[in-house]
Structures are given as C-alpha cells and as structure tokens.
N, C-alpha and C positions, 0 to 999 in steps of 0.2 A: 285547526289553528297552525300556521307554519311554524317550523322549528328552526331557530336562528343558526345553528352550525351545520344544518343539513342543506346542500345545494339541490337545484331542481333536479339536476342529474342524478344525485344520489338517491332521492326520493323515489325517481323513476321506477326503478327495478324492485322496490319493497312490495312483496305480495303479489308480483304480476311478471308477466314474459316481457321484458324488454328487449330483448333480442332472440334470435333463433337459438336454439339448445344446439350443443355442439355434438356429433355422433358419440361423443365418449359420454355426455350427458344424458342422451336418450337410452344408452345401454343401462346406465348406472341408476337412472329415476324411473324409467318407463318399460323397462322388460320385465313383464310379468312373471310373477312365481306360480308355484302350482296352487297354492292357497288363491291368490288374486284372480287366476285363469278360472277356477272353480267358481268363484262367486259373481265374476262378472257374465260368465255363460249361463249362471242360474237366472239372468234377467230375460224377460220374454222377447222384447224387442230389441233388433239391431241397433236402434239409437240409444236404449239404455244400457245396453250391454257395452257400447263404444263410451258413452257417456260417463259411466261407473268407473271404468278402466282408468280414462283421462283424469277424472278427480283424484283417483288413488295415486297417480304418478304425479299430479299437480301439488297435493300436498306433501309429499316426499321430498319434491325439489324445492316448492316454495315456501312449505311452511303455513300455507293456509288454502282454504278450498275457494273456488271462483263460484260462489253461490249467486253473486248479484247478476253476472253475465258470464255463464259456465261456457259461451263459445268463444270467449277471445283466448284463443289458443293457437300458436302458431300451427300452420298446415303441415308441418313435418312431423309434429306430435301426432297428430291425429292420423296421419298415415302410417307412422310406425306402430302405434297401438292397435289400428285397423287390419293391419297385416297378421298381426298374432291372434287376433279375434275371427280372422277370417271373413270380416264383413267388410261393405264398402265404406270408404270414408266419406262418402257424400251422406249418410245417415248422421252424422254428427250434428248438421244444421238443423234436424229435428228435436235434439236435445234440448230441454229447458223450456218446451212449450207447455209443460206443466211445473211450475215452480217449486210445488211440493216436493216432486220427485227429486229434483236436485237436494234439497236438504235432507230428505230420507237418506239419500245415497251417502251424504255426507257424514251423518250421523252413524250410519253403518259402519262405514270406514273407520271413524273414530273409535267406536265401541270394539270392533275386531282388531284394530292393531294398536290400541292403548294411547291414542291421541288424546291430551289434556287441554283444558281451557288454559287460558294465559294465567287468571287467578290462581290455579293450582300450582303453577310452575314459578310463580313470580319470586318467592322467598327463595328458591334455588339459584334462580338467576341472578337476584340480586348476591347472594354469596359469592357466585362466579365473578361478577363484575367487580367486587370488592377485592377480591383476591388479585385481580388483573391491574385494578388502580394501584394498590398496595405496592406491587412487585414489578410495574413496567412503567414506560414513559409514554403509553399509549394515549393519544388525543381523542375527543369525543366522538369522531367519526370513525376512528379505527374500532374503539369500544362499540359503537352500535353495530358495525359490521361483525364483530365478535358475538355480540348478543343473538343476531339474526341466525348467525350459524350455529350457535348453542341450541337456540329455541327448534332448529329444523332438527338437529341430530339428537334433540331428547326428546322430540316428539310433542312439543308444547306449541299450541297454534299461535300465530302471529297476533297481536295486539294491533290497534290503530298505530301508525307512524308516529303521531305526536305522543302518544301514551308511552312507545317505547323510548323515544326520544328524550321524553322528561325524566324517564326513569334513570336512563344512562347519566343525564347531567346530575340529576340528585345524588345518585351513588357516587359519582365521580367526585362531587363537591364534598360530601360526607367523609370519605375516606381520605381526600387530600386534608381535610379540616384535623381528620383524627393523627394523621401522620405528623402534620405541623405541630400539633398539640403535643405528641409524645417528645419530639425533640425539643420543644419549648420547655416542657417539664424537666428534661434531663439537662438542660444548660443552667449553671450557677448564677445568680444574680449579677456578680461581679464582672463574669463573663458577658452575660447580655449586655450590660452597660458599656462595657469595652468594645464590642462589637459595633453598636450603634454610633459610639462615638466615632468609627470609622467612616461613618457616612457624612461627617462634618468636613466642611473646608476650613483649614486652620487659616489664622490671620495671616495677610500677606502672602497668600498661597491661592493658586489659580485651580487646583483640584483637590478633591477629597482623599483622605488618607487611604481609603479602599482603593482608589484609583491608582495612587503612589505604589501601593503594594501590588497590583495588578501587573504592572509595567515592569518586566523584566530588563535585565542588562542589553545593551547594545554595543557599547564600545569593549575593546579587548585591551586590558591595562591592569598592572597591579592594582590601581586605586579602584578600578571598577570590580574587581574581585572583592576588595574589601568591602565596597557597598553592597555587591551582590549577598555576601555572608551576612552583612548586618541586617538585610532584607529578611535572610532566612531564618535570623535569631531572633528578629522582632515577630514576625508571624508565630513561629513556634513558641515564644513568649506569651501570646495570647491565651494558650491552655486549651484551644480547641480539640486537639488531638487526645486529651484526657477524658472527653466527654463520652460516655457509654452510648454509642448510637448503633449497636449491634443488631438491634431488632429492625433497623430500617435497611431495606434491601439496599445493595451498593448502586443499582441501576437509578434508584429514585435520588440517593445523596448525589451522583453525577447529575442528574437532570436539574436539581435545587443548585448545584454549584454553576452549572452551565448560565443558568438564569442570572445568578449573581454576577459572574464574570463579565457578563456582556450587558448587563444593565447599568443605566446612569445611577449615580447617588440619590438623586431627587426622586428617581423612580422607586427604589427600594425604601426610601423613607416615608412613602405613601403606603406601603403595604401594612396588611392588617397585622398586628403585634405578634401573633405566633407564627405566622408565614413570614414576616420579616425575620424572625429568630432562627427558623429553620433554614431560610435561605443563606443567611449569614455564617450560620456555623458550617454548613456544607462548603460553602465558598472557602472559608479561612482554612477548613481542613485540606481542601483541595490545594490551596496555595501552600499548605506545610508541605507536600510532595513537590508542588511545581517549583518553588523557590529552592529546594535542594538540587532538583534536576537543572535548574536555570544555573546554578553558582558551580556545578560540575561541567555542565556545557562550556561556561566560561573558562572554567580550570582548564579544560582539554584544549580550547582555541588558544589559550595564552601559552600554554607549554608547547603545543604543537607548530603553532604560527609565530609568536613573538619571541619566543625563548629559544625552543631546541632547533626550530628550522634555522632562525635567523643566526643562533651561535654556529650551526653545521655549515651555514653559507660562509661565515665570516672566517671560519675555521679553514674552508676550502680556499677561500680568497688568499689567506695567509700561505697555505701551502703554496698556491700558485705562485704568489711573490717570491716565495724562498726557493722555488723550483730552479732558477738560473743559478744563484749561489751553490745549490746542491749539485747541479750538474757540474759547475766547476771545480767544486771540491772532489766530487767523485773521479773525474778526470785526473787530478792530482795524485789521489791515491791509487787510482789504477795504473798511472805511470809508475809509482814506486814500487807497486806490487810487480809490475812486468819486470822491472829491473832485478827484483829478487828472485824472480822464476826463471830468468834467462841467466842468472849468475851460476856457473857450476860450482857444487858444493866443493870441489878440490881443483886445485892446479895441475898442470901437466906434471910435474915433480912429486906429485901427489901430497903436497901440502894442502890442509883445509884452509878454506876462505874463513878468516875471523870476523865477527860482528862488526868491527870497525872498519874492515875492508868493504862488508856490504853496505854500511851506512856511507860510506865516501862514494860509493858507485850511485847509490840513491841520491845522495845530495848533489851529484853531477845533474841529474834531471829535475830534483824538487827538492828545494831547501827545507831543512828540518822544520824551520819555524812554520812554513808555509805548509806542510803537511800535517803539523799538529793543528793549524786552523781548519784544515779540510775535515780533519777527524772530529774536531769538535762540531763543525757545521753539521757532518752526517751523523752524530750521535744526537745531535738536537731534534734533527727530523725523522730519525727511526726510532719506534717505540723501544724501550728497555724491557726486560723481562716480564715486568709486572705492566707494561703499557699495552696499548692497542691503538688502532687507527682514528679513535674517537678522541684523542688527547687534545688536539687543537681546539675541536669546537666546544669541549667540554670546559676548556680554559676561558674560552670566552664567554661561556654560560656563567661561570662563577663571577665575572666581572658585572653581571646584572642582577646581583644578590638584591640590590635594593628593591627590584620589582617585586620579590616574592617575600621580603622580610616582613612586611606589614600586615600579611594576612594570614602566615602560616598558623600563628596561634588561635585565630579565629577559625581557621579550617579545622582544628583538632576540635574545638570546642562546640561547633555549631552542627558539624555533620557527623553522625553516629556511623562510623564506619565498621563494616563487617567483612570476613574474609573466610575463603577456605583454606585449606591447610598450606596451600602453595603461596598464599599471600599472606599468611598469619605474621610471619617475620616483618613485612613491609608495615602494617597496622602496627605492630608493637614499637616499631622504630619511629613511626609518624607520632605516635602519642607520647613518644618520650621527648620529641625535638623541641617543644616551645620551651621546656625547662632547660635544655641544653643551650639553646641559643640565647637564653636570657641572662647567661654568665659571661664572665671575661674569658675564661680559660677552660677548655673542656680537654680531659684526658683521653687518649687513645682507647684506654681500657673502657671508657664509658659508651662507647657508641657500637652500633650494630656492625661489626667487622665483617660479619658474612655477607653483607650487602655491599660491601666497599671492595670492589673487585675492577681489574684491568687498569685502565689509567685514573680510575678514581683514587686508586691507592697512593700514588705519587701526589694527587692534587690535597687529598684528605690529609694524610700523615706525614707529607714532606715539603710543607711549605718553609720556604728557606729564610722567610722574615718571620717565621715563630720559633719558639724554644722546642727542642727536641721532646717528642712525647705528647705535643699539644696539637690539637686537631683543628684543622682550618673550617669553621663553622660555616662559612658560606658556601664552601665546596661539599660538606657534608649534607647539608639541607637541600642543595639540587642533587645529590645522590640519593637521597630519599625520595624526593618529588619526582625523579626521572622513573624510579621504580614504582612509585604510587601511580603515576600516569600511564606507564605500560601495564600494571595490575590492573588498573580500572579498565582499560580498553579490553582486556580479554576476561573480565569480570572474576578474576581471583579476588578483588578487592571490590566491594560495593557498598552503597549507601541503603543502610536498613531503611531508611524514610523515603528513598527514591523510587521512581518508576523506571525511566529509562535508564538511570544507573543503577537499578536494583539488582537483587539476586536472580539471575536468570534459573539457577538450578531449583530455587525455591518456589519457582513458578511452574515447574514442570507437574503433570498430573502425577500423585501418588496416594498411597494407602487407600482409604474407602473411596475416596473420589476417582482413582483410576479403577478399582475395581468396579464401579457403577459404570464407568465410561468404555471400559475396555470392548465389551461386546458390541456397542456400536461403532466403535472406531474400526474394529478388526471386520465388520461387514460392510462399513463404507469404503474400505481401502482394499478389501477382497485379500487380505492376510489372514494368517493362522497363528496361534500362541506358539504351536509348535513348527520350528521352521524347516524341517527335513525336506517334506514334500516340495515347500516352495524352491528352496534351493537346488534340490535335484532338477526339478523343472526348469530353472536358470541356467543350470549347467549345461542341461541336454539341448536348450536352445541356443547356448552360445556356441556349443560344438558344432550344431547343424549349421549355424551362420558361417562358421569357420569353413566347413566342407563345401558348403554352397559358394561362397566366394573363390574359394581357391580352384573349384571346379570350373568356374565361370571366368577365371582370370585370362584364359588364353583368347576368349572372345571379347575380352574388356579392352577396347583399343586405348581408353581414357588412363586406364590404370597399369604400373609396371612397379616391379620391386628392383631396385638399383642400391647397390652397396649396403644391403641390410636395412634400407628405409622405402617407404611408399613415395611414389610420384605420380601425382593425380592432374592431367591436363585440365585447364581451364575450361568452362562451359561457354559454348557459342551463344550468340543469340537465338533464341526461340523463334522458329517462323510461324508467322501469323497466317490465319485464311485468308483467302484473296478479298474475301467480301468485308473483312474487318475494318480496314480504314474507311469505306464509304459508310459502313454500317454505323462505327463510332462518328463521324462526321454528322450523320442524320439525328442520332439520338441526342447528342451533346448539343446541336443546332435546336432541337426543339424544346429543350429545357427553358422555362419562362424567366424572363429576367425579373429581378426581385431586389429590393431594398433589404440589407440586413435585418433591420428591426421588424420588417414585414414577415420575414422567414422564421424568426424566432416567434413571433406572435400566432402565426400560423401553425407551427409546431406544438406550440402551448396549448392551443386550443384543441388541437387534433388529440392530444395525449391527456388531456386534464391536469397539465403539470403543476398548475397552482393548488391543486389538491393536498399535494404532499408537502407544500411549504407550510408547515405550521409554525406557530410562534415559539420563542424559547421557552415561553411559559407552558407549553403543550396546548394551549388554544388554536383555533383555525381562525382564519382571517374572515372578517365581515366587511372588507373594503369594497366600494365599488371601483371598478376597474382594476383589481388587484393583478389579473394577468398582463395587464399593459405595464404596471409598476415594476413588476418581477421582471419582466422582459428587458426594461430599462436599465435596472440595477445589473442585470445578466451580461447585457450589451457593454456597459461601463466598466465592468470588470475584466470581461473578455477582451475587449479591444484595448484596454490599458488607457483608457481616455478620461476615466472620471465622470462626473455628473453633469458637467457643464455642458458638453454638447446635446444631452438628452434631456435637459429641465425645457418644459414649457410652462411658464407662470399662468397661463390661463387656462391650463389643463390639469383638473384635480388630481390625475392618476400622475402626473409628471410633473408635480412642483418639487423643489428643493426638499421640503420638509417631509413629504411623501417618501422620497427616494430614501432619504436618511433613514426614516421610521422602516421601511421594508429591509434595507440593508442591515440595520442594526439588529432587528427582531427576528427576521426569517432567513436570510440569507447565510447559511452556514453549513458545514462539510456534509452533516446526516441528511439534510434536506436535498442538497445537490446531488448525493448519491443514490437516493430515492427517486429522484427526477430521472436520472441516467438508466435507472432501472426500468422505468418506464418506457423510455426510448429505445432501449435495447429490445424489451418485449415487443413493442409496436413495430420496429423494423425487421424483426425476425419472420412476422407474419406476411411480409410482402413477398408476392411471388417471385420476382428477379432474384431476390437476395438468395434465394435457394440454389441459385447457378453459382453464386460466389462461395460458398461452402455451408457447413452445418454448424459453425458455431464451436466446434470441438478442437480448433487449432488456434493458437493466439501466438501473438509475437510480443517481446519488450524490448523496448529502447528507450533512450532519454533525450529529451530536448534540454539544450543548455540555455540559460539566460544569465547576462551580466547583473549583478545586484551592486547597484553604484553606492548603498546607503550603508550606513554602520548597522551590523547584525552579526549575531554569532553563527548564524545559520547558512552561511556561505564559505566558499573555501576556494582557495586561490589554485589558478591552472594557466600560467601564461599563454600557452597556445590556444586556450578556447576565451579566455577572459581579458587578455592583454597583461602586461605586467604590472599595471596600477590597480586593477580591479579585481574582485573576488565574483564567485557567482554559484548558482545551484543548478541541480538537474532534475527535472520533471521526468520521473520515470513512467511511462505509461504502457498499459497492455491494450493490445487490439487484437480483436479475434478475425477470423477468415471473412467474417461478413461485414468487414471494415468499421465496426462499432467499437469505440474505447469502453474497457471494461472496469477501468479506474487506474488510480496511480498514486505514487508516494513521492515525497520531495526529499531529495538527498542533497546535503550540503557539499558543495564543490562538485566534483565529476565522478561518476560512477564505477566504484572499484569491487563491490562485492555483489556476485549474481543472487545472493539470498534476500536481497532487496526485492528481486522479482518475484521470490515465493511469498513474501509479505503482501505485495500489491496482488498477486493472484488469488490468495486466501481471502484478501478484504474486497474482492471484486463487488461492483454495484449491482451487477445481474447477468442472466445469461446463464447457460450450464456450464457445468467446470469442464476447463479444457483438458483435452486427453495429451495434446501434444503441444510444449512450449518451446519457442524457437527466438533464439538471440543473435545478435552478431556476435563476431569473434570478440571475446572478451576473457576475463579471469574466471574459469571456468575450472574448478579444483575437482579432484575426485569425491571428496566430501559432499559437494554441492550436487554431483549426480546422485548420490547415495541418499541423500535428504529429498531431490525430487522425486526420485523412483518410489521411495517409501511412502511418499505422500500420494502417489498415485498418477503421476505426471511423467510423459516422456520428455526428457529434456533433450533439445535437438538445437545445440548452437552451429553456427556456420564456422566451419575451419579453414582458417586462411592458410596456414601453412601444414599440410598433413605430413609433411616430412618429420616434423617433430613430434609426431604421435606417437604414444605407446598403446599397443596391444597387449591385452591379458588374457590368460587362459586358466582353465579350471583343471581340464585334463593334461597332466603333464607328460602322458606316454603317447598322444595323439601325433600323428604326421600331417601337418596341414601343407604339405608339398611347398609350393612356392612362397606360402606365407610364414613358412617354418623361420627364417632369420627375423621377423619382424614380431614374431609372437612367443617371445622367450621370458615373460615376464608372467609370474604365477599368483592367483587369487587365491587367499588363504579363508576358505570356507568356515574353518573351525573358530576364526576371530569372529566371525560374523553370529555362529551359533552361541558363542561364549556371551555375547553382548545382547542376543536378540530381544529378551524383555526390555531392557533399557531403550533399545531402538524403537521398539512399538510405543512405549511412554513420549519418547520425543515425537514420534509421528503424530500420536494422539493430541498432544499439547501443541503441537504447530497446527494441525486441522481445526481444533477447536478454539484458537486464537489465545491460548494461555501464555505464548512465549512469542516472541518476533523472531524471523529466521536469522537476520543479520545480527542480533545478539547472540542467538545460538551457538554460530559458526565460531565465535570467540570462545565459547566455552569448549569447544571440541578440539582445540590447538593450542598450543603453548609454544611462543618464541619459534613460531614458524612448524612446528611438529606436532603431530597429531596426539591426543590423549588416548588412552585404550578405545574408549567409545568412539573417538573420531577416527580411530584407525579401523574399526569395524564398519564404520559408515563407508570410510574411504574403499574397503575391498568390496563392500556391497555396490558401491558407485561404479568401480571398475567393470562390473558386469555390463552395467546399462551402457557406460561409456564404450566399450569395445563394441557391443551389439550397435549402438549410434556409428561408430566409424566404420563398421563393416557394412552397414547399409549405405553410410555415406560415399563409400568409395565404389561401390557395385550398383548402385541404383541412381541411374540419371534421374528419374523423375524425382525420387527424393530430394535430390540436390537442388532442382528446380522448384519444388514446392517450398523449399526453404528459402531460398532466393526470392521467390513471387511474394512470400508473405512479408519478407524483410523490406521489399519495395513498396508495399502497401503501407508500412510503417512510414517509411522515408517520406511518401507522398502525403501522409497524414501530418507529418512535420512540418512540411512546406506550408499547407494550408494553416497550421497552427500558427506559423510565423505572419502569413497573411492577415490573420485575424488580429493577432497579438502586435499591432503596428504602433500602439502609442507609446509615447515617450521613449521613442527609438529602439521599442522593444526590449527595454529593459525591466526587471522585475525590482519595484521600489518598497518591498514589505520589509519591515523590521524585525518581523517575529514569525516563528514557524507557522503557526495557526493562521496568519495572513496570507503567508505564501501557499499553504493548503487551499484555502478559500478560493484566491483568484485564479490557481492553476486548476483547481475543480471547475469553476466557471468556465475557464477556456475549454476543457474538457467537455463541459455540457454544451457549449456553444458548437463545437467540432460535431459532437453526435446529433446536433439540431440540423446541421449542414448536411451530413450524412443520411440523416432519415429523410429531409426534405427531397435531395437529389434521389435517394431510392425510391421514393413514391412517384416521382416525375418521370424517371427513368422507366418504371415499370409501366406506367401509362403510354410513354412514348413506344416503347416495345410492342406493346399489344395494338398501338395503332398502326405501327408499320407492318406487324403481321398480318392485321385486318386489310391492310391496303395492298398486300400481296409480297411484301418482303419475305424472303426464306430466311427466318429466325430460327438458329439453333442453339442448342444448350452452349456448344463451342463457341458462338459468337457472344452470347450473354454472358458467360464466365469471364471475358476479357473487359467489360464495361466497369468503369470504376465510379462510385459517388464520391470521388475527391475532386469534382471539377468545380471550379468557383468563377470563371470568366463571365457568368452570367449573373453573380451576386456583387451588389455594391456595397463594399464595406466603409466606404470614405463618405466625409460630407457631415452637414447637420442631420440628424435622426427625426423622421415623423414616425409615428406608430400607428397604422391604421389597420383595420381589421382586414382578413383575407375576403375575397369575393364569395358570395353565398348564392346558392348552395353549390356543392361540389367543388371540384379541382379547378385551379387555372387554368386558361386557354394556353394549350402547347402552342409554340410557335412554329411558324412555316420555316424549315432549314433552308429554303430556296430564296426567302427575302433577306436582304441584306440588314444586317443589325442596326445599321445608320437609320435605317426607315421604319423600323418596326418599333413602335413605342411601347410594346409589351402590356398596352391596355387589354382588358378583357373585352369580347364581342357583345 
C-alpha cells in the first residue's frame, strides 16, 4: 500500500541500493573485520564466501538482507569484497542458485551479530520517535529517515516500508495529541474563551482580533507609539504568559506560534479544540515578546529619526543661520581687543593709561553699544561652563514634547525595564517620570540630577519662564528619554519580556549550561581553557611575521615606510592567459538559452527542492504539480513582480488560489534556508567548481534597496536612498565557489561588521569558512577579536594603509624599517585576565545563544570598551596586525581579497537583474516579509549559479574532448554569474526540462539570432 507522505524518490532507496556506494561507504560498511573474514572463508565455494560477505555488508548499510534477489548489488560492492577474499567477482553471479543458502546466511549473520526482528525493537523505536516528536519540529519524512537510521544503528531489521511509515505517522499523531492536551489542560477556562474570541471579526471590522494584534506598527510617530504600547498591554493582559508551559520544549512552542501567526482565523477556528488552544496559547505568548520588541523598535526609530536627528538638524540649521551674525560680532570684538592689545600700558612721560583712555580708544573703532551687542551674540552662541555643543538641538527637541508626552506613562506601565549597574539610574528616573510630569510644578530636588548634565542643566533648571527652583518637565522628560535611548542601544537597559531588546548578558552561557558546553566549544574552536600556550604561539607568530616582512621590505617595490607611515602602491590589473578570452567566449557561447521559469524548475527537479518545503503545520505537500507552484512563487518574490505574470487560470498548479496557498503555507525563511543548503551541496559536487575554490573563503557585502513604504525596518541615507526615502541593506555571504551561504536584513546601511558574524553563524549550508573577506568598512579591534576567537580569519580590504596601526607583543624587538610604525603594545595580561569570559562569549556566539551585533554594544560604552571589550580589543590587535603585515607583503593575498570581492559585486549585479519589478524597490512593511523576499532572491541567485555551473562543466568537458587545451588556470577564471542567455522578462510559462539528460549545448559559432535554443 503506498504511503501518502513518502514520494517515490524517497521510497526508492528503502532497503536497497538506489545509487553506487561512495568510497567512504564501502570502507565503513563492507570492510571485513577479522571475525567476518573468518566466517566468510569458512564457506566451501567462492560464490558462497562472496555472497555471505556481501550479505554481511548489506545488512550493515541497508538494515536488511537481500534474500529475494541477493544479486541486486552494485558491481563496485562485489569487487570491493572480492578483493578482500581473494576471489573473482564473477563468482557472485552463482550466488542464490540455491535460495535456502541465502536464508541460511541471513540467519547466521543475524545470530552472530545480534540483529533483531522489527517486532523485538518496535517498542524502543516508538520511544525514540516519541521523544523526537515531543522535542523537535521534524515532519513525517524527516522522522521516517531518522527511524531508518535508528534501526540500522541498533541492528533492528527493517520492516516493510508501509509498516514503518504507518508507525511513524501514528507515533507523530499520538505525541502531537499528547502535547496539545498538555497545553489545553494548563490553560484556564477564562483564558481559553478569551483566546477563541480573538478569532472572531468584530462588527464593522474587516479582520479578526488576532489579525489586528499580529500586525505591528508601520508609522513612526508619537501616536503610533501609543498604539504600539496599547497593543503590547492588550496582549499581555490576556494572561497567556502566566500559564505554566515549562514541560513543552521551546522548539514546539515556536512551531505552534509560527502556525498561529501565519494561518488565517477561519483555519484556526476549524482546528480540533485541544490543538486550537495549544496553537493560540503559543501564538499569544510569542506576541507578548514580539509586541514589546516592536514597541521598542518604534521608540528607537522615533527617537533616532523623528526627534533626535531632526532636532539636531534644526539645531545645526540655526547655527548656520546665526553664523553671519556671529562672524560680524566676532570682528567687532576682535577690533576692540586689537586696540587694547596695541595700546601701551604707559605714555612716554611714564603716566599709566587709564581705563577711560582705553575705552576712548576702543570707542573710536567700535561704539560701546555695538560691542555689548556683539558680546551678547557671542555669549548666546558659545556654551557656558555647564553647556556643550548640543544645546541648540536639545532646545529644539524640547519643543517637541507633545510627541512623547502621551506615551511616557504607557511606556513605564507596559514594558518591564531591567538594567545593569550602569543603567540602573536611568530606569529609576524613568519609573518616577510619569508621577512628576502629572504635576503642575516639580522641584529641582525631586529629579535625578546626576543624569542632568551639560546643556541639559540650563534647559531643565534654568527655564526663564519658570520660577526659580522649578524644573522644566519637558526638558527633563527628554533628558531621561535620551539616556534611555542610549542605554537601550548598548543594552545597559533592557526589556525583561523582550528578545531583540532583551538582556544580552543573561543569554550568555553560564553555570551548568556552560560547563556542559565548554568541552565541545573548546574542541570546535581549537582553544584551551588555559590561554598561556595559545597566547605564546600567537606572540611567536606575530614576531615571525614582523621579521619576515622587515627582511623582505627592500625587495617589496609596492611598499615603503614614509614619515612613520606605511605607503602601499595600488595593484595593477592581473594578466590573463592568452587563451582566456577565446576560452571564455566559447564556454559562455555554449550555455543554452533558457527562460527563467524553466531554469528554476530544472534546478528544483535536479535537487528535489520541493521536499524541504514543508507546511507550517509540519506536514508535507500532497499537491499535484507542487514543484511548479513553488517555482512560480519563488519567481514572483525574487523578481518582485507579484503573482499576476505567473498565474495561468487553466493550469491547476498556477491558479491564484494555489499560489496564495503555497505562499502562505510553505514559503518561509526556514524552508528557503533548507533549499539553499541543497543547492550549495549539489553545486559543490560539480567538477568545474573545484577550480573556483574549496568553499573555505567567504566574502560579505550588502545590496541596498530603497523601501518606499511605511516601515520601522528601513533607515535614512540620502547617498543611497535619496532625500525623501529610506532603505534597507541585504547583507549576504558568498563563498569562493560563488554560492550564497545566507544573509540578514539590516535597516538602513551597514555600519556594524558583527552583522557579518551573525550571517555566517546562521549560514544555510556548506563548510564553515576559514577566511571572511569584507570591503573597507568599520572594522574595530573588538571585531577582529570576536572573529578570531570564533575561528575565522577576518580579512577586510584596506583602502588607506597609511592610517593603519601595527601592534606588537615584544617591546624589545628591533623590526628595522618597521620600527617607526610598530610602536603600539598588545597587553597579553588583559587577555589572560578575561580569558574565561572570552571563551563564554565565543561559545555563546557559536551556539547561537546571542547575536553578534547585540554583543558589540555590551562590550563598549560611550565609545569606550568595557574591561571585557578591552580584552577582546587586545586579542583582536594580534590578528589585525597579522592581517596587515600579510596584506602589505603578499600581493597574492591582496589579489585573492580583491577577486573574492569582485565575485560579490558581480553577484549583486545579477541580483539587480533578477529583482527588476517595481523599480527594484523593496515594498515590505515588516522585517519578516523583507527577510522572506530577500531570502527568495538569494535562492533564485543560487539557482542561476547552480544551473550555470552545471552547464559550464558540460561545456568545458566537451571543449576538452574536442581538443581545446583546458587548464586549471583557465577554469579558475570562468564565472557562473553570466546571465545573457537567461530571459528574465515577459510573461512566464513553466515547462519541464527536456528529459532525459541535460539540455543541448549551443554552438558558439552560430549567431544567437538564428539559434532557437530548441533541443535536437
């Protein structure tokens, strides 16, 4: 009986050889040990010896005996076993002539090696599957695969495929029911009723209450802030956070919440009552955190863009307007002072010059009244003893008090702020603020005067329109909010109920959790708990690098030391082999012309992409033509054109209803990531790809998109987005095999290199890169340290080497011509003092407990590093100096960095080519929508790279067969980022690729206009 959730492709390898075993699998399963060799050689005939040994390896690899037809074994297996036994592999054809012998061998192997029938191990397997279902989000197909692996590893013989599939489905259903029931029982009746009410559409409303609560803020204003806080209060008021759900793993709660957040209310209303309650509970609990984060996202955007930045801009405008008056006043004062300076203190007769005489001389140049006015103008423009350069814009800020007055009380009531020691005064002042601003008069002694510094003192305590000793409440409110905004950004203040705005320090591994993880982390990173040996090795390497570069300086024509600074000549263009232009022309000319939809469908079928796109409920798709629907949604998102161009009403897989269903149920970030992993794995196996690199070098750079819609997740930058628009940056990581490993969305433009670290740690597939290349950007010493301790060589391109600092550990060493540029000392003692905490940070980053861009805020305060941050800075200076020394001395290293960055830039050009719809603008209101759409763009880019890699490989092999002298040097210069042969425009038709085999390669000597691209 066929099993619904298993495709024919997944059933095919069950209990049989679907493909040739790899050399590694032959060694693992068919290398005879001493016991097996003895038992096999005890057989009388070569055929039975060989057959017994093959059966022994077969059950080890497949979990079953091939008793029905024992000869259905790949020839490579038979040869491998025959060589060990010293018999000819032709004897295997005789095995099975007597069927009873085959069964007798199976029984013997079973008894000798402790194999059990399925019935004997069924209960244990059920317990294993139940534990997996309870703790993970794996779908039935993934569970089926895990069950097969468990049976093989535990020497339990495989049952029939239908038997195992039904068992997996039954256990999954039972455990899901048990989980739903556990959550249902934990929810009080009143809360259950309130959550069900969320699925109703109120009178005169268009959406359900749940849909309303799911939609976060988009506009940036004081009123929007009030609504965002009201939303957070309403969600928390439901009381879902008070329900004890500790028994249920966090992953399962996340899965239920994801389903509740993406499903329509009618769908949730149709769920069975226990599942419905469990789903709504997880959804509301997720919203408790999400609404707090959304409100603080909005507060940050409001303060940064609408208030602080705007006030500063107006303050600067005021300064510019006052500048002519200031210059005029300064000239008058200067003239008066000049008269005073040139007047001798006494006359020739010895009489002293009186003040009256001095004033008489001054007034001949500048009248006293004009001088008084000039001094008043200067006094107004120059800060007093308690002032600072921020006075003007802070005064402008106070004028916008109406923007914040309405939400201050809500902010304190709704969000549970916590703080470390440095942020405690800010939280204390914030919590007292609602009571103060509710009164008519507030005395100076009632406010947190330690926060009122600089120009705030005059604005808060010296408002001329208020009585002496009375505080300006508007100025004090903004003073506290400015401190809050700054403290939130560096996480000195945090939201206890938040995630993105939560306490980064609390997320670091600690206690028993760190004790358990430490050995694995140290092994993975190649570090030790005692740093002495590691630091000594680094100090030795740094000294050796200095000596080597100094010794080679006379022969390094590109580098010189001038005026105590390094001066590095620009790289010239690298010369290509003479055969490269015709070779590139031939290869690119042979790539088959293809419409983009056909390319996507061909890649999908090549990789089995549709199998990783599971439904939000965890189920697999049973749709006919699912791959076609999936590719249509992928194209609509990646090309930014929507569904209209791909809809075909007469084609079931391309109707609007089907595409909406696939988009809402299947197209999400984790599925896109899994599909990317398939593409990366498939492309790495293509022969030509190995000439481009080993996948251990990666570069990171951002593509900027204008975001013309209302959203919190876009930032301003007139250089890239114009004066009237905001935008977002898609930071993506590309390996040296030209495949995208993943990416993150950053509001505005990229400033923090640690977003790169987050992107690499969350990569979709491929080996962990050893070297990470970036363009010239903000790379601090702390960033170098964090990359290094996480096992990456951070290699940014240096635009201006003259500003670079070189650091040393050996203060007594003489580095000859490098001596003037290496006078900064690395403090190894500071690294040793904080080593334990540095390891905890590295482990927390590696295991995904904290985000890198949150961590950097924790390691510095007001632009200065904390003690731990300083330790990371000194650690980073070792690797930064090693990078700089290699950069200035090794032309090949510089060219490698430049070549990889060129790959990234070429990939970005292709991204722009694909993302052509709606003028290439990103029109998503929410962060999740941006991530999903740009994730789709990344998947489409990798589809093109995989397609081109496949056909480039075929083309170069054909050219080599035709006698062209193909070399590795030529192959290394080919690029899979070509797109002239791909049609991205027009209405789209999805047709299956020609079968069997690859498409016909074009003849590069035939003009494109006459080549219709059809198969022969």
